[in-house]
C-alpha positions in Angstrom: 87.4 117.1 62.6 88.4 117.5 59.0 87.1 115.4 56.1 89.3 114.0 53.4 90.1 116.9 51.0 88.4 119.5 53.1 89.7 123.0 53.1 90.8 124.1 56.6 89.0 127.0 58.2 91.1 130.1 58.4 89.8 130.7 61.9 91.3 127.6 63.3 94.9 126.4 63.6 95.6 123.0 62.2 97.2 120.1 64.0 98.5 117.2 61.9 98.5 113.9 63.8 100.8 111.2 62.6 100.0 107.6 63.4 96.2 107.9 64.0 95.5 104.2 63.2 97.6 102.8 66.1 96.1 101.9 69.4 97.0 105.2 71.0 95.8 107.1 68.0 92.4 105.4 68.1 92.0 106.2 71.8 92.9 109.8 71.3 90.6 110.2 68.3 87.7 108.7 70.3 88.5 111.0 73.3 88.6 114.1 71.1 85.4 113.1 69.3 83.6 112.9 72.6 85.3 115.9 74.2 86.2 118.4 71.4 86.6 121.2 73.9 89.9 119.6 74.9 91.5 121.1 71.8 89.5 124.3 71.3 90.6 126.6 68.4 92.3 123.7 66.6 91.2 121.4 63.9 92.9 118.0 63.4 94.1 116.4 60.2 94.6 112.7 61.0 97.5 111.1 59.1 97.8 107.3 58.5 99.7 104.8 56.4 96.5 103.6 54.7 93.4 105.3 53.6 90.3 104.4 55.6 87.5 106.2 57.4 89.7 107.5 60.1 92.5 108.9 57.9 92.4 112.4 56.3 95.9 112.2 54.8 97.9 109.2 53.7 101.7 109.5 54.0 102.4 108.1 50.6 99.8 110.1 48.7 100.8 113.7 47.9 102.6 116.4 49.9 101.9 117.0 53.6 98.9 119.3 54.2 99.5 122.7 55.7 99.6 122.6 59.4 100.6 124.8 62.4 101.9 121.9 64.5 102.5 118.2 64.3 101.8 115.5 66.9 103.7 112.3 66.2 102.1 109.4 67.8 103.8 106.8 65.6 106.5 104.5 66.9 107.6 100.9 67.1 106.6 99.0 70.3 108.0 95.7 71.4 107.0 92.8 69.2 105.8 95.0 66.4 108.9 95.7 64.4 112.5 97.0 64.6 112.8 99.3 67.7 115.6 101.1 66.0 113.0 102.6 63.6 111.9 104.9 66.3 114.8 107.2 65.4 113.8 107.2 61.7 110.2 107.9 62.5 111.0 110.8 64.8 113.1 112.4 62.0 110.5 111.7 59.4 108.0 113.6 61.7 110.4 116.6 61.7 110.6 116.5 57.9 106.8 116.3 57.5 106.4 119.2 60.0 108.9 121.2 58.0 107.1 120.4 54.7 103.8 121.4 56.2 105.0 124.7 57.5 104.5 123.7 61.2 106.5 125.6 63.8 106.3 122.9 66.4 106.3 119.0 66.5 105.5 117.0 69.6 107.1 113.5 69.8 105.9 110.6 72.0 108.5 108.9 74.2 107.9 106.7 77.2 108.3 106.5 81.0 110.3 103.3 80.1 113.4 105.5 79.7 113.5 105.8 83.5 113.5 102.2 84.5 112.5 101.6 88.2 111.7 105.1 89.6 109.7 107.0 92.1 108.5 110.4 91.1 111.1 110.7 88.3 111.6 114.2 87.0 112.5 115.1 83.5 116.1 115.6 84.7 116.3 112.2 86.5 118.9 109.7 85.6 117.8 107.3 82.8 118.1 103.5 83.6 115.9 101.6 81.3 115.5 97.8 81.9 114.4 96.8 78.4 115.2 97.5 74.8 112.2 99.6 74.3 113.4 102.1 76.9 116.8 102.2 75.3 115.3 102.8 71.8 113.2 105.7 73.1 116.3 107.3 74.7 118.1 107.0 71.4 115.2 108.6 69.7 115.2 111.5 72.1 118.9 112.0 71.9 118.9 111.9 68.1 116.4 114.8 68.0 118.3 117.1 70.3 121.8 116.3 68.9 120.7 116.9 65.3 122.5 120.0 64.1 121.8 119.4 60.4 118.6 121.5 60.4 119.0 124.7 58.4 116.7 126.6 60.7 115.3 126.6 64.3 111.9 125.4 63.1 110.2 123.2 63.6 110.8 123.1 67.4 110.8 119.6 68.7 109.4 118.7 72.2 109.2 115.2 73.7 106.3 113.9 75.7 107.3 111.1 78.0 104.1 109.2 78.2 103.2 107.0 81.2 101.3 103.8 80.8 98.2 104.8 78.8 94.8 103.9 80.2 93.3 101.5 77.7 96.5 100.8 75.9 98.8 98.9 78.2 98.9 95.1 79.0 96.8 95.5 82.1 93.8 96.7 80.1 94.3 94.0 77.6 94.0 91.5 80.6 90.9 93.3 81.9 89.1 92.3 78.7 89.9 88.6 79.2 87.4 86.2 80.7 90.0 84.9 83.1 91.2 86.5 86.4 94.2 88.8 86.1 97.4 87.6 87.8 99.2 90.4 89.7 102.7 90.4 91.1 102.8 90.7 94.9 105.9 92.4 96.3 107.3 92.0 99.8 105.7 95.2 100.9 102.3 93.8 100.2 101.8 95.9 97.1 101.0 95.4 93.5 103.0 97.2 90.8 102.7 101.0 91.0 102.7 103.0 87.8 102.0 106.5 86.6 99.1 106.3 84.2 98.1 108.8 81.5 94.4 109.0 80.4 93.7 110.2 76.9 92.1 113.2 78.4 95.3 114.1 80.3 97.3 113.6 77.1 95.1 116.0 75.2 95.4 118.5 78.1 99.1 118.3 77.8 99.1 118.6 74.0 96.7 121.6 74.1 99.0 123.4 76.6 102.2 122.8 74.6 100.5 123.9 71.4 99.5 127.2 72.9 102.6 128.0 75.0 104.9 130.7 73.8 107.9 128.5 74.6 108.0 124.8 75.5 110.6 122.7 77.3 112.4 120.0 75.4 110.9 117.2 77.6 107.7 116.9 79.5 106.4 114.0 81.6 102.7 113.3 80.8 100.5 111.4 83.2 98.0 111.9 85.9 99.7 113.3 89.0 98.7 110.4 91.2 100.6 107.1 90.6 98.2 104.1 90.9 98.7 100.5 92.1 97.4 98.1 89.5 95.2 96.3 92.0 93.4 99.6 92.6 92.5 99.8 88.9 91.3 96.2 88.9 89.2 96.8 92.0 87.7 99.9 90.4 86.8 97.8 87.4 85.4 95.0 89.6 87.7 92.7 87.9 88.8 89.5 89.7 92.5 89.0 90.2 94.9 86.5 91.8 98.3 87.2 93.4 101.6 85.5 92.6 105.0 86.2 94.3 106.8 88.9 92.2 109.7 87.5 90.3 113.1 89.0 90.7 112.8 90.8 87.3 109.6 92.5 88.3 109.6 96.3 88.9 107.6 97.6 91.8 107.3 101.2 90.8 107.7 103.4 87.7 106.2 106.8 88.6 106.9 110.3 87.3 106.8 113.7 88.8 104.1 115.9 87.2 105.4 119.2 88.7 106.4 120.5 85.3 103.1 119.6 83.5 101.1 121.0 86.4 102.9 124.3 86.2 102.4 124.4 82.4 98.7 123.5 82.6 97.8 125.2 85.9 95.8 122.0 86.8 96.2 119.4 89.5 95.8 116.5 87.0 94.6 114.1 89.7 92.6 111.2 88.2 91.4 108.6 90.7 91.3 105.0 89.6 87.5 105.0 89.3 87.7 107.9 86.8 90.4 106.1 84.8 88.2 103.1 84.5 85.2 105.2 83.6 87.1 107.0 80.8 88.4 103.6 79.5 84.9 102.2 79.4 83.5 105.3 77.7 86.1 105.3 75.0 85.9 101.6 74.5 82.2 102.0 73.9 82.8 104.9 71.5 85.3 102.7 69.5 82.9 99.7 69.3 
C-alpha cells in the first residue's frame, strides 16, 4: 500500500482506486491488506473525497496521480443521493484515468440490471425491477455510446457485481440482535442470489488488469448461487419465515462462464467460506 505523498516504485504498476471510503471500498481495502498476494505486481493508490487515514489522494486536492489503471468503486446507491449521478461519476472516472495516464478503467455496475434471472449471461436481456438497476444500465450505456473521446484510451470495462458479501442488506441484518425475517416462496425456498466475496472481486480485477484485451462487460460473483437461508445457517443466525410478497424476487443469479474462462478458476465459494471471510474482514475493520 502507498502512503500519502509516497513515490511509487518503478517495479510495480499502479492502480488508482476511486471511492475507497464507501462500504465496498472499506471491505476491499481490508481484504487486500490481509491478502496482498491477490494483487501481486501492483501497488494501490486509494482515492477518497476527504483526507483521512485510508486515503492517499483526495479528489479535490491537486492533479490525479500517475497510474496504469483505475478502479472506480464509487456510485450512488438507493437512499444515498441522486441515482442519475452514476452516469456523471462514471465519466468522471474516465477523465481521471485519462489525466493519470491510465490505459484501462474498470467501472462497477450491478446484477440489478438483470432483474429476476437465473444464470444471466452478459448478453442476457436486461429487465431491472427498480430505479437502481435502471440507473446502472444508463451508466453502462453512456460509457459505450460516448464517441467524444479523442483516443481509444482509457479502455472502459464494466464489472457487473453480484450482492457483495458483507455489504448487502442481509449482512446488515446479520449484525442485528433480532432474528432475520426471510421470504418463503411457494417452492419452499428463500431468495437465491449470486454473491461476490471481496476475494472474488480482487481475483476478477487482477485478471482484467493483466489481460491483453478485456470484454466490455464481465459478471463478477462466486460461480455458485446461494440461498439466503444457507448463509444464515452457516452463520448460526436465527431466522423466521414469512410468505413472500408478490413483489419479492426468488432468484437473481449470474453465469460466471466468462469470468471462469478469464481467470482459469472455478470460483466456487461455499456459504461457510463466505461467512468466514465476512467475519475475518469485519474483525480487520474493527
